[in-house]
C-alpha positions as CSV (number, residue, x, y, z in Angstrom):
1,X,56.8,-25.8,95.1
2,X,55.0,-27.9,97.7
3,X,51.3,-27.7,98.0
4,X,50.2,-25.3,100.8
5,X,47.9,-26.3,103.7
6,X,44.6,-24.4,103.8
7,X,45.5,-22.2,106.8
8,X,48.8,-21.3,105.3
9,X,47.0,-20.2,102.2
10,X,44.6,-18.1,104.3
11,X,47.5,-16.5,106.2
12,X,49.3,-15.6,103.0
13,X,46.1,-14.1,101.6
14,X,45.7,-12.0,104.8
15,X,49.2,-10.7,104.4
16,X,48.7,-9.9,100.7
17,X,45.5,-8.0,101.4
18,X,47.0,-6.1,104.3
19,X,44.2,-7.0,106.7
20,X,46.5,-8.4,109.4
21,X,45.3,-7.1,112.8
22,X,41.9,-6.0,111.5
23,X,40.0,-8.2,113.9
24,X,42.3,-7.3,116.8
25,X,41.6,-3.6,116.2
26,X,37.8,-4.2,116.3
27,X,38.2,-6.1,119.6
28,X,40.3,-3.3,121.1
29,X,37.7,-0.7,120.0
30,X,35.1,-2.8,121.8
31,X,37.2,-2.9,124.9
32,X,37.7,-6.7,124.8
33,X,40.5,-9.1,124.2
34,X,40.6,-10.8,120.8
35,X,39.5,-14.1,122.2
36,X,36.6,-12.7,124.2
37,X,35.4,-10.7,121.2
38,X,35.7,-13.7,118.9
39,X,33.6,-15.8,121.4
40,X,31.0,-13.0,121.5
41,X,30.8,-12.5,117.7
42,X,31.3,-16.0,116.4
43,X,27.6,-16.4,115.5
44,X,27.3,-12.9,113.9
45,X,26.2,-12.9,110.3
46,X,28.4,-11.8,107.4
47,X,32.1,-10.9,107.5
48,X,32.3,-10.3,111.2
49,X,31.2,-13.8,112.1
50,X,33.6,-15.2,109.6
51,X,36.5,-13.2,111.0
52,X,35.6,-14.3,114.5
53,X,35.5,-18.0,113.6
54,X,38.8,-17.6,111.8
55,X,40.4,-15.9,114.8
56,X,39.3,-18.8,117.0
57,X,40.8,-21.3,114.6
58,X,44.1,-19.4,114.4
59,X,44.1,-19.2,118.2
60,X,43.6,-23.0,118.5
61,X,46.6,-23.6,116.2
62,X,48.8,-21.1,118.0
63,X,47.9,-22.8,121.3
64,X,48.6,-26.4,120.4
65,X,51.2,-25.8,117.7
66,X,51.5,-27.3,114.3
67,X,53.3,-30.5,115.2
68,X,51.8,-33.7,113.9
69,X,51.4,-35.1,117.4
70,X,49.3,-32.1,118.7
71,X,50.5,-30.0,121.6
72,X,54.0,-28.6,121.7
73,X,56.2,-30.0,124.5
74,X,56.0,-27.6,127.4
75,X,58.3,-27.4,130.4
76,X,56.8,-27.3,133.8
77,X,57.1,-24.1,135.8
78,X,58.8,-24.5,139.1
79,X,56.9,-23.3,142.1
80,X,58.3,-20.4,144.2
81,X,59.0,-22.7,147.1
82,X,61.2,-25.0,145.1
83,X,63.5,-22.3,143.8
């Protein structure tokens, strides 16, 4: 079996523990989006701050993809006037 990358190991651990969506529920309870709640709580002490920083890290990877070159290739949206 190939060696896992650190974030893959963390994601598998989250799935195994059954804590997937825990931070999102906290954000929803606070009436904020996950990203906004993560920005607000990133410097919090203890587990909450750690969860917030991890949420920001996962969001960064989801945004730019996991390709070696960085961002995923995106297609340009056509404007309404050109349709």
